[in-house]
C-alpha positions as CSV (number, residue, x, y, z in Angstrom):
1,M,41.4,142.8,154.8
2,V,38.7,144.0,157.3
3,M,35.8,146.0,155.8
4,T,35.9,149.6,157.0
5,I,33.5,152.5,156.8
6,E,35.8,153.9,154.2
7,N,35.2,150.8,152.1
8,F,31.5,151.1,152.7
9,L,31.5,154.5,151.1
10,Q,33.0,153.1,147.9
11,L,30.0,150.9,147.2
12,P,27.9,151.8,144.2
13,I,24.8,152.4,146.4
14,T,26.7,154.9,148.7
15,T,28.1,157.0,145.9
16,N,26.0,160.0,147.0
17,F,26.4,159.6,150.7
18,K,28.0,162.4,152.6
19,V,30.1,162.4,155.8
20,V,28.7,165.1,158.1
21,A,30.6,164.2,161.3
22,G,33.6,162.1,162.4
23,E,35.4,162.1,159.1
24,R,38.7,161.2,160.9
25,Y,37.3,157.9,162.1
26,L,36.3,156.3,158.8
27,K,39.0,153.6,159.0
28,R,37.0,151.8,161.7
29,P,36.1,148.2,161.0
30,M,32.5,147.5,160.0
31,Q,31.3,143.9,160.8
32,N,27.6,144.3,160.3
33,V,24.7,146.6,159.2
34,E,21.7,147.1,161.5
35,I,18.6,149.2,161.5
36,L,17.6,151.6,164.2
37,D,13.8,152.1,164.1
38,F,12.0,152.3,167.5
39,E,14.8,151.4,169.9
40,F,15.1,155.0,171.3
41,M,11.4,155.5,171.8
42,E,10.1,155.5,175.3
43,G,9.6,152.0,176.7
44,F,12.4,150.3,174.8
45,E,15.3,151.2,177.0
46,V,15.8,147.6,178.2
47,N,16.3,146.2,174.7
48,R,18.9,148.7,173.4
49,H,22.0,146.9,174.7
50,T,21.0,143.7,172.9
51,M,19.9,145.2,169.6
52,F,23.1,146.7,168.2
53,S,26.5,144.9,168.0
54,E,29.9,146.3,168.4
55,A,31.7,147.6,165.2
56,S,28.4,147.8,163.3
57,L,26.9,150.4,161.0
58,V,23.5,151.6,162.1
59,L,20.9,152.9,159.6
60,S,17.9,155.0,160.6
61,S,15.1,157.2,159.3
62,L,15.2,159.0,162.7
63,L,11.4,158.5,163.1
64,F,12.0,158.0,166.9
65,A,13.4,161.6,167.1
66,K,10.5,163.4,165.4
67,D,9.7,166.5,167.5
68,D,12.4,165.4,170.0
69,E,15.8,166.7,169.3
70,Q,17.1,165.5,172.7
71,A,16.6,162.0,171.5
72,L,19.5,162.5,169.0
73,F,21.9,163.2,171.9
74,R,20.7,160.2,173.8
75,M,21.2,158.1,170.7
76,I,24.8,159.3,170.2
77,D,25.5,158.4,173.9
78,E,24.0,154.9,173.5
79,L,25.7,154.1,170.2
80,T,29.0,155.3,171.5
81,E,28.7,153.2,174.6
82,L,27.9,150.2,172.4
83,K,31.0,150.9,170.3
84,V,29.0,151.2,167.1
85,S,31.4,152.2,164.3
86,C,29.2,154.5,162.4
87,F,25.6,155.9,162.1
88,A,23.8,156.8,158.8
89,F,20.4,158.5,158.5
90,K,17.9,158.9,155.7
91,P,16.9,162.6,155.2
92,V,13.2,162.1,155.8
93,I,12.4,163.3,159.3
94,Y,15.5,165.5,159.4
95,T,16.9,166.7,156.1
96,E,20.0,167.7,158.1
97,L,21.0,167.4,161.7
98,P,21.3,170.4,164.0
99,P,24.9,171.7,164.2
100,E,25.0,171.1,168.0
101,V,24.2,167.4,167.4
102,L,27.0,167.1,164.8
103,H,29.4,168.8,167.1
104,Y,28.4,166.4,169.9
105,A,28.9,163.4,167.6
106,E,32.3,164.7,166.7
107,S,33.2,165.0,170.3
108,K,32.1,161.4,170.8
109,K,34.2,160.3,167.8
110,L,31.1,158.9,166.1
111,P,31.0,159.2,162.3
112,I,27.7,160.2,160.9
113,L,26.6,159.8,157.3
114,V,23.6,161.1,155.4
115,F,22.0,159.2,152.6
116,G,22.2,160.7,149.1
117,G,18.5,160.2,148.3
118,D,16.0,157.3,148.2
119,E,18.4,154.4,148.8
120,F,16.6,151.5,150.4
121,F,17.8,150.0,153.7
122,E,17.6,146.5,152.2
123,D,19.7,147.4,149.2
124,I,22.4,149.0,151.4
125,I,22.5,146.0,153.6
126,F,22.7,143.6,150.7
127,Q,25.6,145.4,149.0
128,A,27.5,145.9,152.3
129,M,27.2,142.2,153.2
130,D,28.1,141.1,149.7
131,Y,31.3,143.2,150.0
132,R,32.1,141.8,153.4
133,N,31.7,138.2,152.1
134,K,33.9,139.0,149.2
135,T,36.4,140.5,151.6
136,A,36.5,137.3,153.6
137,Q,37.1,135.4,150.3
138,I,39.9,137.8,149.4
139,E,41.5,137.4,152.8
140,F,41.6,133.6,152.2
141,L,43.1,134.1,148.7
142,E,45.7,136.5,150.0
143,S,46.8,134.1,152.8
144,T,47.0,131.3,150.2
145,I,49.2,133.4,147.9
146,A,51.4,134.3,150.9
147,S,51.8,130.6,151.7
148,L,52.9,129.9,148.1
149,M,55.3,132.8,148.2
150,E,56.9,132.3,151.6
151,N,56.9,128.5,152.2
152,K,58.8,125.8,150.4
153,L,56.0,123.5,149.6
154,A,56.0,120.1,147.9
155,A,54.3,119.8,144.6
156,N,51.2,118.1,146.1
157,Q,50.9,120.8,148.8
158,Q,51.0,123.5,146.1
159,Q,48.3,121.7,144.0
160,S,46.2,121.4,147.1
161,L,46.4,125.1,147.9
162,I,45.6,126.0,144.2
163,K,42.5,123.7,144.3
164,Q,41.4,125.4,147.6
165,M,41.3,128.8,145.8
166,N,38.4,127.4,143.8
167,R,39.3,129.3,140.6
168,S,39.0,127.9,137.1
169,F,42.6,128.3,136.2
170,E,43.5,127.1,132.7
171,E,46.6,125.2,131.5
172,Y,49.2,128.0,131.2
173,I,50.0,130.8,133.6
174,M,51.7,134.2,133.4
175,V,51.9,136.5,136.4
176,M,52.4,140.3,136.6
177,N,53.4,141.9,139.9
178,I,52.9,145.6,140.4
179,K,54.6,147.3,143.3
180,S,52.3,150.2,144.1
181,E,51.2,151.3,147.5
182,R,48.4,153.3,145.9
183,I,47.0,150.5,143.9
184,A,47.4,147.9,146.7
185,N,45.1,150.0,148.9
186,E,42.3,150.2,146.2
187,N,39.1,148.2,146.0
188,L,40.3,145.4,143.6
189,F,36.9,143.7,143.2
190,R,35.9,145.9,140.3
191,F,38.8,144.7,138.1
192,E,38.1,141.0,138.3
193,P,35.6,140.9,135.4
194,F,38.5,141.9,133.1
195,L,40.5,138.8,134.0
196,R,39.6,135.7,132.1
197,K,40.2,132.6,134.3
198,G,42.5,134.6,136.5
199,L,42.9,136.4,139.8
200,I,43.9,139.8,141.2
201,C,45.3,139.7,144.7
202,R,47.4,141.8,147.1
203,Y,50.7,140.8,148.5
204,E,52.6,143.1,150.8
205,Q,52.5,146.6,149.1
206,S,52.0,145.1,145.6
207,I,49.4,143.2,143.7
208,F,49.6,140.0,141.7
209,I,47.7,139.8,138.4
210,I,47.4,136.1,137.7
211,M,46.5,135.3,134.1
212,T,45.8,131.9,132.7
213,H,44.8,130.5,129.3
214,Q,44.4,127.2,127.5
215,Q,47.0,128.2,124.8
216,Y,50.7,128.7,125.4
217,N,50.9,131.2,122.6
218,F,48.1,133.4,124.0
219,D,49.1,137.1,124.1
220,F,49.4,137.5,127.9
221,L,51.2,140.8,127.5
222,E,48.3,142.3,125.6
223,Q,46.0,141.3,128.4
224,A,48.5,142.7,131.0
225,T,48.6,146.0,129.1
226,M,44.8,146.3,129.3
227,I,44.9,145.6,133.1
228,K,47.7,148.2,133.6
229,Q,45.6,150.8,131.8
230,L,42.6,150.1,134.1
231,L,44.8,150.3,137.1
232,N,46.5,153.5,135.8
233,T,50.1,152.4,136.5
234,S,51.6,155.6,135.3
235,S,53.0,156.7,138.6
236,L,56.8,157.0,138.8
237,S,56.7,154.9,142.0
238,D,55.0,152.0,140.3
239,F,57.3,149.1,139.3
240,I,56.1,146.1,137.3
241,G,57.5,142.6,136.9
242,Y,56.5,139.8,134.5
243,S,57.0,136.1,134.9
244,Q,57.7,133.6,132.1
245,I,54.8,131.4,130.8
246,H,54.5,128.2,132.8
247,K,52.3,125.2,133.3
248,T,49.7,126.2,135.9
249,S,49.6,122.9,137.6
250,E,53.4,122.5,137.9
251,N,54.8,126.0,138.4
252,F,52.1,128.3,139.9
253,A,54.4,129.4,142.7
254,T,57.4,129.8,140.4
255,A,55.4,132.3,138.3
256,L,54.6,134.2,141.4
257,H,58.2,134.4,142.5
258,E,59.4,135.4,139.0
259,S,57.1,138.3,138.7
260,Y,57.7,139.5,142.2
261,Y,61.5,139.5,141.9
262,A,61.3,141.0,138.4
263,S,59.4,143.9,139.8
264,I,62.1,144.3,142.5
265,F,64.8,144.4,139.8
266,A,62.7,147.0,137.9
267,E,62.8,149.1,141.1
268,I,66.5,148.5,141.7
269,N,67.3,149.6,138.1
270,S,64.7,152.5,138.2
271,E,63.0,151.0,135.2
272,K,59.2,151.0,134.7
273,D,59.0,147.2,134.1
274,C,61.2,144.1,133.9
275,R,60.7,140.6,132.5
276,Y,62.1,137.8,134.4
277,S,63.4,136.2,131.2
278,E,65.6,139.3,130.6
279,L,67.4,139.0,133.9
280,K,69.8,136.3,132.6
281,N,72.6,135.8,135.2
282,D,70.6,137.8,137.8
283,Q,68.2,134.8,137.9
284,L,71.0,132.9,139.6
285,L,71.3,135.6,142.3
286,I,67.6,135.6,142.9
287,E,67.4,131.8,143.3
288,N,70.5,131.7,145.6
289,Y,69.0,134.5,147.7
290,R,65.6,132.8,147.9
291,N,66.9,129.4,148.8
292,N,69.5,130.5,151.4
293,S,69.2,134.2,152.2
294,H,71.2,133.8,155.5
295,F,74.3,132.4,153.8
296,T,73.9,134.9,150.9
297,M,73.7,137.9,153.2
298,N,76.5,136.7,155.4
299,Y,78.7,136.6,152.3
300,V,77.5,140.1,151.2
301,T,78.0,141.8,154.5
302,T,81.4,140.2,154.9
303,Y,82.6,141.2,151.5
304,L,81.2,144.7,151.7
305,A,81.8,145.3,155.4
306,K,84.5,148.0,155.1
307,I,82.4,150.1,152.7
308,I,79.0,149.4,154.4
309,D,80.5,150.9,157.6
310,D,81.9,153.9,155.7
311,I,80.2,157.1,156.9
312,G,82.7,159.6,155.5
313,D,82.1,162.2,152.9
314,N,83.2,159.8,150.1
315,N,80.1,157.7,150.6
316,L,81.8,154.6,149.1
317,L,78.8,152.3,149.2
318,N,76.6,154.6,147.2
319,T,79.4,155.1,144.7
320,A,79.8,151.4,144.3
321,I,76.1,150.9,143.8
322,T,75.9,153.6,141.1
323,Y,79.0,152.2,139.4
324,I,77.5,148.7,139.2
325,L,74.0,149.9,138.1
326,T,75.6,152.0,135.3
327,G,77.5,148.9,134.1
328,G,80.9,150.3,135.3
329,N,80.5,153.6,133.4
330,I,82.8,156.1,135.1
331,K,81.4,159.1,133.3
332,E,77.7,158.3,134.0
333,T,78.6,157.5,137.7
334,A,80.4,160.9,138.0
335,D,77.4,162.7,136.5
336,L,75.0,161.0,138.8
337,H,77.2,161.9,141.8
338,F,77.8,165.5,140.6
339,C,81.5,165.1,140.7
340,H,84.6,164.8,138.4
341,Q,85.4,161.4,136.8
342,N,88.8,161.3,138.6
343,T,86.9,161.5,141.9
344,I,85.0,158.3,141.0
345,R,88.2,156.6,139.8
346,Y,89.8,157.5,143.2
347,R,86.8,156.1,145.1
348,M,86.7,152.9,143.1
349,T,90.5,152.4,143.7
350,K,89.9,152.9,147.4
351,I,87.0,150.4,147.4
352,R,89.2,147.8,145.7
353,Q,92.0,148.4,148.2
354,L,89.5,147.9,151.1
355,I,87.6,144.9,150.0
356,D,89.3,143.0,147.1
357,E,92.9,144.1,146.8
358,R,94.3,140.9,145.2
359,A,91.6,140.7,142.5
360,T,92.2,141.5,138.8
361,D,90.1,144.2,137.2
362,F,87.7,141.7,135.7
363,Q,87.5,139.7,139.0
364,F,86.9,142.8,141.1
365,Y,84.0,144.0,138.9
366,E,82.5,140.5,138.9
367,H,82.8,140.1,142.6
368,L,81.5,143.7,143.3
369,S,78.6,143.3,140.9
370,V,77.4,140.1,142.6
371,A,77.7,141.6,146.1
372,I,76.0,144.9,145.2
373,K,73.1,143.3,143.4
374,L,72.5,140.9,146.3
375,Y,72.8,143.7,148.7
376,L,70.1,145.7,146.8
377,L,67.9,142.6,146.3
378,H,67.9,142.1,150.1
379,K,67.3,145.8,150.8
380,Y,64.4,146.2,148.5
381,T,62.8,142.9,149.6
382,I,63.1,143.9,153.2
383,N,61.6,147.3,152.5
384,R,58.5,145.7,150.9
385,N,58.1,143.3,153.8
386,S,58.2,146.2,156.3
387,L,55.7,148.5,154.5
């Protein structure tokens, strides 16, 4: 996660800063903060190209432009040429910049910010660099979590990665995964003080809330509820999954996987949250999919081939999905598809003839249920990977 000008404006010290030009370009990376003092005065032309680095934020009191408005235009040209990401000025010499200067900065795609008041350069630099350093640490943690999620690691490899995270994890772990594009794009640093011996970390378009405690019977769900309230997970598009409680040293990655797939099943079932322990037989589907997704999806696409390819008005695949998700309830399926129950019966008969004609009623439902759930598990997993 690279620090951007947008991130910079979320710092406590920049609360009262205003964007006066180039608002469309605030997603630019910001690698450093530098001070412009005398560089645009007469006699310092030679040094300008070595004093400001690319992708930096430049701060200034604009003393060099006192009684010389044209110096502002020269500054914009130079900073643009140097590929500076943003310029911010303290309203001392100029309480506001002339409109023609702002228009010129806009044409040059250079964002300009104005301080909110008496913020000191040193304090701004300190907070920005502190954020950047934390960002680098978060990038490392996110890559470590991704390795634990995506690679089949031996126990000693997992333990090595956990140690490298340099966190004081305690004996027992429970993980909550929240699928939320909105929350995943937030500044998560501010929530860390509320996690005792834990970690909050992005993964794809979701976040992991990793909670640990010395006692197995600790009320992890109560702590999770507090974190959810802080994150405001009330959106209908937010889906939450909870792992079981595990030994941290032995099953850290297992807890991650459980919470992740529990949140996927919450999304599949259009439920706000889901506990992995409540998935019962679906746990077998998850583990089979995780361990051999190629074989699993080959089975699914072969079994469902004739209804996956269906593009007629009957929309057989969607009917089969609704039928399985409602537990085989004909009436509820008909209501959700805005049609008569006999229409659903006809479609289900046709589906059976196409894909599993020799099966008994019980066998057909069992086979279809497994295939549909695996189909949806794959679909929602791929969707998250591609966001």
